[in-house]
C-alpha positions in Angstrom: -16.4 -10.2 6.2 -12.8 -9.9 6.9 -10.6 -7.7 4.3 -7.4 -9.1 3.0 -4.1 -6.5 2.5 -2.1 -7.6 0.0 1.5 -6.1 -1.5 2.8 -7.1 -4.5 1.5 -10.1 -5.7 2.6 -13.7 -5.6 1.3 -16.3 -8.3 0.3 -18.3 -5.3 -2.5 -15.6 -4.6 -4.3 -17.4 -7.9 -4.8 -20.3 -6.4 -7.0 -19.1 -3.6 -10.2 -19.1 -3.7 -10.4 -14.8 -2.8 -14.1 -13.9 -3.5 -15.1 -14.0 -0.2 -13.1 -11.6 1.5 -12.6 -7.2 0.6 -9.4 -7.3 -0.9 -7.4 -3.9 -0.5 -3.9 -3.5 -1.4 -1.1 -1.3 -0.2 1.5 0.9 -1.6 1.2 1.2 -5.1 3.2 -1.8 -6.4 3.3 -2.9 -9.9 2.0 -5.9 -9.7 -0.6 -4.6 -8.9 -1.7 -3.2 -11.7 -0.5 -6.1 -14.4 -2.3 -8.5 -12.9 -5.9 -5.8 -12.4 -7.5 -7.9 -15.6 -7.4 -11.3 -13.0 -9.2 -8.7 -9.9 -11.3 -6.1 -11.7 -14.6 -9.0 -11.7 -13.8 -10.1 -8.2 -17.9 -9.1 -7.1 -16.8 -6.7 -3.9 -15.1 -3.4 -4.1 -11.5 -3.4 -5.2 -10.3 -1.1 -3.0 -5.9 0.6 -3.6 -4.2 2.5 -1.3 -1.7 5.4 -2.4 1.2 6.0 -1.4 1.9 9.2 -3.4 5.5 10.5 -3.6 6.3 6.3 -4.9 3.5 7.3 -8.5 5.9 8.7 -10.5 5.3 10.4 -13.7 5.5 7.7 -17.0 3.3 6.4 -19.7 0.8 2.3 -18.6 2.5 -0.6 -19.3 1.8 -3.7 -19.9 -1.1 -5.5 -18.0 -0.9 -9.3 -17.9 -0.5 -10.9 -20.6 0.0 -15.3 -19.0 3.2 -14.2 -18.4 3.9 -14.4 -14.0 6.7 -11.0 -13.5 9.1 -12.1 -10.1 7.3 -11.6 -7.0 8.8 -9.0 -4.1 8.9 -9.4 -0.5 8.1 -6.0 1.2 12.1 -5.3 2.7 13.3 -6.1 -0.6 11.3 -3.3 -2.0 11.8 -1.4 0.8 15.4 -0.9 0.2 15.1 -0.1 -3.4 12.9 2.4 -3.0 14.3 3.8 0.6 18.4 3.7 -0.1 18.4 3.3 -3.7 16.1 5.8 -5.1 14.7 3.2 -7.3 10.7 3.5 -8.4 10.1 1.7 -11.3 8.3 -0.6 -8.8 5.6 0.6 -8.4 2.5 1.8 -10.8 3.1 5.3 -12.4 0.8 8.0 -13.2 -1.6 7.0 -15.8 -1.1 3.4 -14.3 -3.2 5.0 -11.8 -5.7 6.2 -13.8 -6.5 3.6 -15.7 -7.6 1.2 -12.1 -9.4 4.4 -10.6 -11.5 5.1 -14.0 -13.1 1.0 -13.5 -16.1 0.5 -11.8 -15.5 -2.4 -9.2 -12.3 0.6 -8.4 -12.1 2.9 -5.0 -9.2 4.7 -4.3 -7.8 5.7 -0.1 -4.2 7.1 0.3 -1.1 5.4 2.1 0.2 9.2 3.3 3.0 10.7 0.9 6.4 9.6 2.5 5.4 6.0 3.8 8.6 7.2 6.2 10.0 6.6 9.0 11.4 8.0 12.9 13.6 6.6 15.4 11.2 5.7 18.8 11.5 4.3 21.9 7.8 2.6 21.2 8.1 -0.7 20.6 5.2 -3.6 19.0 4.1 -6.7 20.9 6.8 -9.3 18.1 9.9 -7.0 18.0 11.0 -8.0 14.9 15.0 -7.4 13.0 15.7 -4.2 11.3 15.1 -4.0 7.6 17.9 -3.0 5.8 16.0 -0.4 4.5 15.8 0.9 7.6 19.2 -0.1 8.7 20.7 2.2 6.1 18.4 5.0 6.8 19.9 5.6 10.4 23.9 3.7 9.3 24.9 6.5 10.6 23.3 6.7 15.0 25.7 4.0 16.5 23.0 2.8 19.3 20.5 1.1 16.4 21.0 -1.7 17.3 20.4 -0.9 20.4 17.4 -3.4 21.8 15.8 0.6 23.5 15.8 1.8 20.3 12.8 0.6 17.6 11.9 1.9 14.1 7.7 3.0 13.4 6.1 5.0 11.6 6.8 9.0 11.7 3.8 9.8 11.5 2.4 8.0 14.0 4.8 8.1 16.3 6.3 11.4 17.9 10.0 10.0 18.5 13.4 11.6 17.6 15.5 12.8 14.6 18.4 11.9 14.0 20.6 14.6 12.8 24.7 15.4 12.9 25.2 13.4 15.0 22.7 14.5 17.4 19.1 12.6 18.7 17.1 15.1 19.9 13.3 14.6 20.5 10.7 15.5 18.0 8.3 18.1 19.7 5.3 17.3 19.9 4.0 20.4 17.5 6.7 19.6 14.8 5.1 15.8 15.0 1.3 17.2 14.8 3.1 19.1 12.2 4.8 16.7 9.7 1.3 14.8 10.0 -0.3 17.6 8.4 2.6 18.5 6.2 2.4 14.7 4.7 -1.3 14.9 5.0 -1.3 18.0 2.6 0.9 17.0 -0.2 -0.9 13.1 -0.2 -4.5 15.1 -0.8 -3.5 17.5 -3.4 -1.5 14.2 -5.1 -5.0 12.8 -6.0 -6.8 15.3 -6.3 -4.0 16.7 -9.5 -3.3 13.3 -10.5 -7.0 11.2 -10.4 -9.8 14.4 -9.9 -11.2 13.5 -6.8 -10.4 14.3 -2.9 -10.1 11.2 -1.0 -11.5 9.9 2.7 -10.0 6.6 2.6 -6.9 5.8 4.7 -4.4 3.1 5.2 -1.5 3.5 7.5 1.5 3.6 6.9 2.8 0.3 8.7 -0.4 -0.6 10.3 0.4 2.1 13.0 -2.5 4.2 14.0 -3.4 6.2 17.3 -6.1 8.9 18.6 -3.6 11.8 17.3 -3.2 10.6 13.5 -6.6 9.4 13.0 -8.3 12.8 14.8 -5.9 15.0 12.7 -6.9 12.9 9.4 -10.8 13.5 9.8 -10.3 17.0 10.3 -8.6 16.6 6.7 -12.7 14.9 5.4 -11.3 11.2 6.3 -14.1 9.2 6.9 -12.5 4.9 7.3 -9.2 4.0 8.2 -7.8 0.4 8.2 -4.8 -1.3 9.7 -4.2 -5.2 10.0 -4.1 -4.3 14.5 -7.0 -1.9 14.7 -6.5 -2.7 18.1 -9.2 -1.2 21.3 -10.4 1.9 18.8 -13.8 1.5 16.7 -13.0 3.3 13.7 -10.6 1.3 12.4 -11.1 -1.3 10.9 -8.6 -4.7 9.8 -7.6 -6.4 7.7 -5.7 -10.1 7.6 -2.7 -10.5 5.3 -3.6 -12.9 2.5 0.4 -14.6 3.4 -1.2 -16.0 5.8 -3.7 -18.6 3.4 -0.8 -20.0 2.5 0.8 -22.8 3.3 5.3 -22.1 2.9 
């Protein structure tokens, strides 16, 4: 049975027959809470992957009342988040607590920071960089250089850029960052939701064996990504937008 990957929710999704699919939701976006009444009776477990640094304290807002809210593309809410420092488009703590208590819901984590790093590793299909990623490294004169790309800070060793200097992260620094990020997201879930998570969805769907091996030491047992590659430990997903004819 295929799994669907869902980010911000579009009205068009409700015209689809989603019953044959396992539904997974990334980033803890507010629309996932707002439309929860329309998903909670899905015949299969709903899995929400929380990016824990995005979820701020707050009181629960209203759920779906028959009105549809504006849809945000990932590059737009990425800009709001990483450049403008705005987080109202994500669930708040009370909202995540509400959905986590529903018997048809599983909660996993999607890292703490969901951050990026400069690297010379390229994906198979090189896409234009999102504006928010460009802004993160706007002082780097070679940002448009085809030798460089911006990828997951967890999955790639990459380079740090500080005070005009580009330096390769050591393997130890990379591993320490993975552990630091993971400790923070586990602690967040324990303190706010009352359990220790064992489901992990890779930021940007990027992963490697080093990352998986470290995550296992923290007790993670199931791993998810859009592109599992050759790994037998990673469960694949299909983007829900692939089911829509634009």
